[in-house]
KOLGU-4560 file (N, C-alpha, C; in nm, 3 decimals, padded with zeros to 5 digits):
<recs>
<n_xx: -02.586 n_yy: 02.938 n_zz: -06.955 ca_xx: -02.577 ca_yy: 02.960 ca_zz: -07.096 c_xx: -02.701 c_yy: 03.135 c_zz: -07.116 mol: A seq: 1 type: MET>
<n_xx: -02.593 n_yy: 03.163 n_zz: -07.232 ca_xx: -02.637 ca_yy: 03.326 ca_zz: -07.248 c_xx: -02.734 c_yy: 03.291 c_zz: -07.354 mol: A seq: 2 type: SER>
<n_xx: -02.833 n_yy: 03.388 n_zz: -07.427 ca_xx: -02.915 ca_yy: 03.398 ca_zz: -07.496 c_xx: -02.822 c_yy: 03.458 c_zz: -07.614 mol: A seq: 3 type: GLU>
<n_xx: -02.870 n_yy: 03.371 n_zz: -07.746 ca_xx: -02.826 ca_yy: 03.443 ca_zz: -07.893 c_xx: -02.889 c_yy: 03.602 c_zz: -07.884 mol: A seq: 4 type: ARG>
<n_xx: -02.769 n_yy: 03.701 n_zz: -07.970 ca_xx: -02.852 ca_yy: 03.808 ca_zz: -07.944 c_xx: -02.930 c_yy: 03.804 c_zz: -08.078 mol: A seq: 5 type: PRO>
<n_xx: -03.055 n_yy: 03.875 n_zz: -08.097 ca_xx: -03.175 ca_yy: 03.905 ca_zz: -08.185 c_xx: -03.078 c_yy: 03.941 c_zz: -08.329 mol: A seq: 6 type: LEU>
<n_xx: -03.150 n_yy: 03.896 n_zz: -08.431 ca_xx: -03.086 ca_yy: 03.958 ca_zz: -08.575 c_xx: -03.127 c_yy: 04.130 c_zz: -08.586 mol: A seq: 7 type: PRO>
<n_xx: -03.090 n_yy: 04.208 n_zz: -08.644 ca_xx: -03.139 ca_yy: 04.348 ca_zz: -08.663 c_xx: -03.271 c_yy: 04.333 c_zz: -08.819 mol: A seq: 8 type: THR>
<n_xx: -03.336 n_yy: 04.452 n_zz: -08.775 ca_xx: -03.460 ca_yy: 04.378 ca_zz: -08.883 c_xx: -03.431 c_yy: 04.390 c_zz: -09.024 mol: A seq: 9 type: VAL>
<n_xx: -03.277 n_yy: 04.483 n_zz: -09.046 ca_xx: -03.200 ca_yy: 04.425 ca_zz: -09.185 c_xx: -03.184 c_yy: 04.271 c_zz: -09.222 mol: A seq: 10 type: LYS>
<n_xx: -03.102 n_yy: 04.207 n_zz: -09.134 ca_xx: -03.055 ca_yy: 04.063 ca_zz: -09.121 c_xx: -03.159 c_yy: 03.959 c_zz: -09.122 mol: A seq: 11 type: GLN>
<n_xx: -03.264 n_yy: 03.972 n_zz: -09.063 ca_xx: -03.396 ca_yy: 03.919 ca_zz: -09.063 c_xx: -03.467 c_yy: 03.952 c_zz: -09.182 mol: A seq: 12 type: LEU>
<n_xx: -03.477 n_yy: 04.014 n_zz: -09.228 ca_xx: -03.549 ca_yy: 04.061 ca_zz: -09.368 c_xx: -03.428 c_yy: 04.004 c_zz: -09.469 mol: A seq: 13 type: ALA>
<n_xx: -03.330 n_yy: 04.003 n_zz: -09.506 ca_xx: -03.283 ca_yy: 03.925 ca_zz: -09.543 c_xx: -03.212 c_yy: 03.781 c_zz: -09.573 mol: A seq: 14 type: GLN>
<n_xx: -03.239 n_yy: 03.743 n_zz: -09.461 ca_xx: -03.255 ca_yy: 03.599 ca_zz: -09.425 c_xx: -03.370 c_yy: 03.539 c_zz: -09.477 mol: A seq: 15 type: ILE>
<n_xx: -03.526 n_yy: 03.600 n_zz: -09.441 ca_xx: -03.632 ca_yy: 03.601 ca_zz: -09.489 c_xx: -03.643 c_yy: 03.570 c_zz: -09.661 mol: A seq: 16 type: SER>
<n_xx: -03.558 n_yy: 03.694 n_zz: -09.681 ca_xx: -03.631 ca_yy: 03.681 ca_zz: -09.846 c_xx: -03.559 c_yy: 03.578 c_zz: -09.925 mol: A seq: 17 type: MET>
<n_xx: -03.388 n_yy: 03.524 n_zz: -09.840 ca_xx: -03.369 ca_yy: 03.437 ca_zz: -09.924 c_xx: -03.432 c_yy: 03.304 c_zz: -09.896 mol: A seq: 18 type: ALA>
<n_xx: -03.503 n_yy: 03.268 n_zz: -09.794 ca_xx: -03.643 ca_yy: 03.135 ca_zz: -09.849 c_xx: -03.687 c_yy: 03.193 c_zz: -09.949 mol: A seq: 19 type: ALA>
<n_xx: -03.728 n_yy: 03.302 n_zz: -09.980 ca_xx: -03.826 ca_yy: 03.324 ca_zz: -10.091 c_xx: -03.786 c_yy: 03.252 c_zz: -10.244 mol: A seq: 20 type: GLU>
<n_xx: -03.608 n_yy: 03.223 n_zz: -10.236 ca_xx: -03.637 ca_yy: 03.225 ca_zz: -10.361 c_xx: -03.656 c_yy: 03.119 c_zz: -10.460 mol: A seq: 21 type: GLU>
<n_xx: -03.710 n_yy: 03.003 n_zz: -10.408 ca_xx: -03.778 ca_yy: 02.877 ca_zz: -10.431 c_xx: -03.890 c_yy: 02.973 c_zz: -10.504 mol: A seq: 22 type: GLY>
<n_xx: -03.975 n_yy: 02.986 n_zz: -10.430 ca_xx: -04.126 ca_yy: 03.044 ca_zz: -10.460 c_xx: -04.144 c_yy: 03.223 c_zz: -10.513 mol: A seq: 23 type: ASP>
<n_xx: -04.073 n_yy: 03.259 n_zz: -10.639 ca_xx: -04.114 ca_yy: 03.429 ca_zz: -10.629 c_xx: -04.223 c_yy: 03.477 c_zz: -10.659 mol: A seq: 24 type: PRO>
<n_xx: -04.243 n_yy: 03.551 n_zz: -10.647 ca_xx: -04.329 ca_yy: 03.631 ca_zz: -10.619 c_xx: -04.306 c_yy: 03.761 c_zz: -10.728 mol: A seq: 25 type: PHE>
<n_xx: -04.418 n_yy: 03.827 n_zz: -10.787 ca_xx: -04.438 ca_yy: 03.916 ca_zz: -10.853 c_xx: -04.441 c_yy: 04.042 c_zz: -10.813 mol: A seq: 26 type: ASP>
<n_xx: -04.318 n_yy: 04.085 n_zz: -10.779 ca_xx: -04.316 ca_yy: 04.242 ca_zz: -10.649 c_xx: -04.335 c_yy: 04.355 c_zz: -10.733 mol: A seq: 27 type: TRP>
<n_xx: -04.336 n_yy: 04.342 n_zz: -10.890 ca_xx: -04.373 ca_yy: 04.445 ca_zz: -10.960 c_xx: -04.506 c_yy: 04.517 c_zz: -10.987 mol: A seq: 28 type: GLY>
<n_xx: -04.606 n_yy: 04.430 n_zz: -10.940 ca_xx: -04.793 ca_yy: 04.440 ca_zz: -10.912 c_xx: -04.776 c_yy: 04.487 c_zz: -10.804 mol: A seq: 29 type: THR>
<n_xx: -04.705 n_yy: 04.541 n_zz: -10.689 ca_xx: -04.707 ca_yy: 04.611 ca_zz: -10.606 c_xx: -04.692 c_yy: 04.741 c_zz: -10.571 mol: A seq: 30 type: LEU>
<n_xx: -04.741 n_yy: 04.776 n_zz: -10.467 ca_xx: -04.684 ca_yy: 04.949 ca_zz: -10.439 c_xx: -04.631 c_yy: 04.976 c_zz: -10.333 mol: A seq: 31 type: ASN>
<n_xx: -04.536 n_yy: 04.831 n_zz: -10.363 ca_xx: -04.436 ca_yy: 04.845 ca_zz: -10.239 c_xx: -04.342 c_yy: 04.744 c_zz: -10.253 mol: A seq: 32 type: VAL>
<n_xx: -04.152 n_yy: 04.835 n_zz: -10.250 ca_xx: -04.091 ca_yy: 04.668 ca_zz: -10.275 c_xx: -04.060 c_yy: 04.555 c_zz: -10.182 mol: A seq: 33 type: SER>
<n_xx: -03.970 n_yy: 04.487 n_zz: -10.221 ca_xx: -03.981 ca_yy: 04.384 ca_zz: -10.193 c_xx: -03.890 c_yy: 04.382 c_zz: -10.053 mol: A seq: 34 type: LYS>
<n_xx: -03.778 n_yy: 04.481 n_zz: -10.070 ca_xx: -03.671 ca_yy: 04.504 ca_zz: -09.918 c_xx: -03.802 c_yy: 04.584 c_zz: -09.855 mol: A seq: 35 type: GLN>
<n_xx: -03.845 n_yy: 04.739 n_zz: -09.891 ca_xx: -03.960 ca_yy: 04.740 ca_zz: -09.779 c_xx: -04.032 c_yy: 04.674 c_zz: -09.686 mol: A seq: 36 type: VAL>
<n_xx: -04.137 n_yy: 04.525 n_zz: -09.804 ca_xx: -04.244 ca_yy: 04.451 ca_zz: -09.766 c_xx: -04.164 c_yy: 04.415 c_zz: -09.625 mol: A seq: 37 type: ALA>
<n_xx: -04.050 n_yy: 04.322 n_zz: -09.676 ca_xx: -03.941 ca_yy: 04.221 ca_zz: -09.579 c_xx: -03.935 c_yy: 04.336 c_zz: -09.450 mol: A seq: 38 type: TYR>
<n_xx: -03.865 n_yy: 04.458 n_zz: -09.469 ca_xx: -03.842 ca_yy: 04.517 ca_zz: -09.348 c_xx: -03.901 c_yy: 04.536 c_zz: -09.256 mol: A seq: 39 type: GLU>
<n_xx: -04.062 n_yy: 04.582 n_zz: -09.330 ca_xx: -04.145 ca_yy: 04.613 ca_zz: -09.230 c_xx: -04.243 c_yy: 04.468 c_zz: -09.149 mol: A seq: 40 type: MET>
<n_xx: -04.204 n_yy: 04.350 n_zz: -09.179 ca_xx: -04.296 ca_yy: 04.262 ca_zz: -09.151 c_xx: -04.133 c_yy: 04.212 c_zz: -09.031 mol: A seq: 41 type: MET>
<n_xx: -04.004 n_yy: 04.215 n_zz: -09.095 ca_xx: -03.886 ca_yy: 04.173 ca_zz: -08.999 c_xx: -03.919 c_yy: 04.262 c_zz: -08.856 mol: A seq: 42 type: ALA>
<n_xx: -03.964 n_yy: 04.380 n_zz: -08.932 ca_xx: -03.929 ca_yy: 04.494 ca_zz: -08.769 c_xx: -04.069 c_yy: 04.438 c_zz: -08.672 mol: A seq: 43 type: ASN>
<n_xx: -04.159 n_yy: 04.423 n_zz: -08.742 ca_xx: -04.283 ca_yy: 04.419 ca_zz: -08.648 c_xx: -04.284 c_yy: 04.200 c_zz: -08.570 mol: A seq: 44 type: HIS>
<n_xx: -04.177 n_yy: 04.133 n_zz: -08.632 ca_xx: -04.176 ca_yy: 03.993 ca_zz: -08.568 c_xx: -04.079 c_yy: 04.048 c_zz: -08.452 mol: A seq: 45 type: ALA>
<n_xx: -03.955 n_yy: 04.105 n_zz: -08.489 ca_xx: -03.848 ca_yy: 04.122 ca_zz: -08.377 c_xx: -03.955 c_yy: 04.185 c_zz: -08.234 mol: A seq: 46 type: LEU>
<n_xx: -03.993 n_yy: 04.303 n_zz: -08.343 ca_xx: -04.098 ca_yy: 04.351 ca_zz: -08.192 c_xx: -04.165 c_yy: 04.287 c_zz: -08.072 mol: A seq: 47 type: SER>
<n_xx: -04.237 n_yy: 04.194 n_zz: -08.173 ca_xx: -04.342 ca_yy: 04.023 ca_zz: -08.073 c_xx: -04.241 c_yy: 04.020 c_zz: -08.016 mol: A seq: 48 type: LEU>
<n_xx: -04.158 n_yy: 03.951 n_zz: -08.051 ca_xx: -04.057 ca_yy: 03.803 ca_zz: -08.025 c_xx: -03.981 c_yy: 03.890 c_zz: -07.891 mol: A seq: 49 type: TYR>
<n_xx: -03.910 n_yy: 04.027 n_zz: -07.878 ca_xx: -03.871 ca_yy: 04.089 ca_zz: -07.788 c_xx: -03.946 c_yy: 04.174 c_zz: -07.685 mol: A seq: 50 type: SER>
<n_xx: -04.060 n_yy: 04.142 n_zz: -07.679 ca_xx: -04.126 ca_yy: 04.150 ca_zz: -07.592 c_xx: -04.242 c_yy: 04.089 c_zz: -07.520 mol: A seq: 51 type: THR>
<n_xx: -04.213 n_yy: 03.991 n_zz: -07.553 ca_xx: -04.354 ca_yy: 03.880 ca_zz: -07.458 c_xx: -04.269 c_yy: 03.795 c_zz: -07.344 mol: A seq: 52 type: GLN>
<n_xx: -04.139 n_yy: 03.803 n_zz: -07.357 ca_xx: -04.084 ca_yy: 03.737 ca_zz: -07.209 c_xx: -04.093 c_yy: 03.613 c_zz: -07.211 mol: A seq: 53 type: GLY>
<n_xx: -04.092 n_yy: 03.481 n_zz: -07.117 ca_xx: -04.088 ca_yy: 03.328 ca_zz: -07.128 c_xx: -04.170 c_yy: 03.302 c_zz: -07.190 mol: A seq: 54 type: ASN>
<n_xx: -04.310 n_yy: 03.365 n_zz: -07.266 ca_xx: -04.435 ca_yy: 03.276 ca_zz: -07.356 c_xx: -04.369 c_yy: 03.297 c_zz: -07.533 mol: A seq: 55 type: ASP>
<n_xx: -04.264 n_yy: 03.397 n_zz: -07.501 ca_xx: -04.226 ca_yy: 03.466 ca_zz: -07.629 c_xx: -04.249 c_yy: 03.330 c_zz: -07.779 mol: A seq: 56 type: ARG>
<n_xx: -04.175 n_yy: 03.200 n_zz: -07.716 ca_xx: -04.165 ca_yy: 03.144 ca_zz: -07.801 c_xx: -04.271 c_yy: 03.037 c_zz: -07.808 mol: A seq: 57 type: ASP>
<n_xx: -04.374 n_yy: 03.072 n_zz: -07.826 ca_xx: -04.497 ca_yy: 03.000 ca_zz: -07.804 c_xx: -04.612 c_yy: 03.106 c_zz: -07.903 mol: A seq: 58 type: ILE>
<n_xx: -04.610 n_yy: 03.214 n_zz: -07.880 ca_xx: -04.600 ca_yy: 03.332 ca_zz: -07.893 c_xx: -04.550 c_yy: 03.344 c_zz: -08.099 mol: A seq: 59 type: ILE>
<n_xx: -04.397 n_yy: 03.315 n_zz: -08.079 ca_xx: -04.363 ca_yy: 03.354 ca_zz: -08.260 c_xx: -04.421 c_yy: 03.229 c_zz: -08.346 mol: A seq: 60 type: LEU>
<n_xx: -04.413 n_yy: 03.105 n_zz: -08.277 ca_xx: -04.453 ca_yy: 02.997 ca_zz: -08.324 c_xx: -04.590 c_yy: 03.023 c_zz: -08.324 mol: A seq: 61 type: LEU>
<n_xx: -04.672 n_yy: 03.057 n_zz: -08.255 ca_xx: -04.883 ca_yy: 03.077 ca_zz: -08.264 c_xx: -04.883 c_yy: 03.167 c_zz: -08.441 mol: A seq: 62 type: SER>
<n_xx: -04.801 n_yy: 03.270 n_zz: -08.407 ca_xx: -04.755 ca_yy: 03.373 ca_zz: -08.507 c_xx: -04.751 c_yy: 03.347 c_zz: -08.638 mol: A seq: 63 type: ALA>
<n_xx: -04.663 n_yy: 03.250 n_zz: -08.637 ca_xx: -04.636 ca_yy: 03.108 ca_zz: -08.808 c_xx: -04.682 c_yy: 03.080 c_zz: -08.804 mol: A seq: 64 type: LEU>
<n_xx: -04.771 n_yy: 02.992 n_zz: -08.742 ca_xx: -04.851 ca_yy: 02.905 ca_zz: -08.775 c_xx: -04.939 c_yy: 02.984 c_zz: -08.888 mol: A seq: 65 type: THR>
<n_xx: -05.027 n_yy: 03.045 n_zz: -08.771 ca_xx: -05.144 ca_yy: 03.164 ca_zz: -08.908 c_xx: -05.091 c_yy: 03.207 c_zz: -08.991 mol: A seq: 66 type: LYS>
<n_xx: -04.983 n_yy: 03.283 n_zz: -09.003 ca_xx: -04.905 ca_yy: 03.327 ca_zz: -09.123 c_xx: -04.935 c_yy: 03.173 c_zz: -09.213 mol: A seq: 67 type: ALA>
<n_xx: -04.917 n_yy: 03.094 n_zz: -09.221 ca_xx: -04.867 ca_yy: 03.003 ca_zz: -09.315 c_xx: -05.016 c_yy: 02.922 c_zz: -09.312 mol: A seq: 68 type: ILE>
<n_xx: -05.147 n_yy: 02.947 n_zz: -09.217 ca_xx: -05.220 ca_yy: 02.906 ca_zz: -09.275 c_xx: -05.284 c_yy: 02.977 c_zz: -09.355 mol: A seq: 69 type: VAL>
<n_xx: -05.293 n_yy: 03.098 n_zz: -09.319 ca_xx: -05.349 ca_yy: 03.235 ca_zz: -09.450 c_xx: -05.274 c_yy: 03.201 c_zz: -09.565 mol: A seq: 70 type: GLU>
<n_xx: -05.162 n_yy: 03.185 n_zz: -09.569 ca_xx: -05.110 ca_yy: 03.164 ca_zz: -09.707 c_xx: -05.147 c_yy: 03.014 c_zz: -09.757 mol: A seq: 71 type: ASN>
<n_xx: -05.154 n_yy: 02.944 n_zz: -09.692 ca_xx: -05.279 ca_yy: 02.807 ca_zz: -09.771 c_xx: -05.409 c_yy: 02.834 c_zz: -09.818 mol: A seq: 72 type: PHE>
<n_xx: -05.452 n_yy: 02.869 n_zz: -09.754 ca_xx: -05.570 ca_yy: 02.928 ca_zz: -09.802 c_xx: -05.580 c_yy: 03.019 c_zz: -09.917 mol: A seq: 73 type: VAL>
<n_xx: -05.492 n_yy: 03.131 n_zz: -09.917 ca_xx: -05.482 ca_yy: 03.242 ca_zz: -10.002 c_xx: -05.466 c_yy: 03.151 c_zz: -10.178 mol: A seq: 74 type: LEU>
<n_xx: -05.350 n_yy: 03.087 n_zz: -10.116 ca_xx: -05.282 ca_yy: 02.966 ca_zz: -10.208 c_xx: -05.396 c_yy: 02.890 c_zz: -10.307 mol: A seq: 75 type: ASN>
<n_xx: -05.525 n_yy: 02.859 n_zz: -10.209 ca_xx: -05.594 ca_yy: 02.756 ca_zz: -10.211 c_xx: -05.701 c_yy: 02.824 c_zz: -10.326 mol: A seq: 76 type: LEU>
<n_xx: -05.740 n_yy: 02.961 n_zz: -10.288 ca_xx: -05.843 ca_yy: 03.048 ca_zz: -10.330 c_xx: -05.795 c_yy: 03.114 c_zz: -10.511 mol: A seq: 77 type: LYS>
<n_xx: -05.703 n_yy: 03.124 n_zz: -10.451 ca_xx: -05.580 ca_yy: 03.177 ca_zz: -10.584 c_xx: -05.618 c_yy: 03.043 c_zz: -10.706 mol: A seq: 78 type: LEU>
<n_xx: -05.582 n_yy: 02.902 n_zz: -10.695 ca_xx: -05.591 ca_yy: 02.811 ca_zz: -10.782 c_xx: -05.739 c_yy: 02.779 c_zz: -10.837 mol: A seq: 79 type: LYS>
<n_xx: -05.827 n_yy: 02.821 n_zz: -10.768 ca_xx: -05.981 ca_yy: 02.828 ca_zz: -10.787 c_xx: -06.032 c_yy: 02.932 c_zz: -10.870 mol: A seq: 80 type: GLN>
<n_xx: -05.923 n_yy: 03.031 n_zz: -10.841 ca_xx: -05.948 ca_yy: 03.126 ca_zz: -10.933 c_xx: -05.925 c_yy: 03.111 c_zz: -11.100 mol: A seq: 81 type: TYR>
<n_xx: -05.804 n_yy: 03.063 n_zz: -11.120 ca_xx: -05.737 ca_yy: 02.947 ca_zz: -11.223 c_xx: -05.819 c_yy: 02.917 c_zz: -11.296 mol: A seq: 82 type: GLU>
<n_xx: -05.902 n_yy: 02.809 n_zz: -11.261 ca_xx: -05.964 ca_yy: 02.736 ca_zz: -11.320 c_xx: -06.092 c_yy: 02.760 c_zz: -11.379 mol: A seq: 83 type: LYS>
</recs>
């Protein structure tokens, strides 16, 4: 069985942006556009994934878990400041 080819940076960014639609973020307050931010992170994710060999799934899952935890903590901090 052959491996599925990796998406391009633009494809991965588009898929990721589609997942954000339920949780909109005010991009107008930042000095970077939504497209540029997603393409930068997609490029980084693809670079990590394509260079890690047999352990790449574990490395990708650990990076995803770290990002989710960071997001969770930042959201908790934001809610504390809203009070």
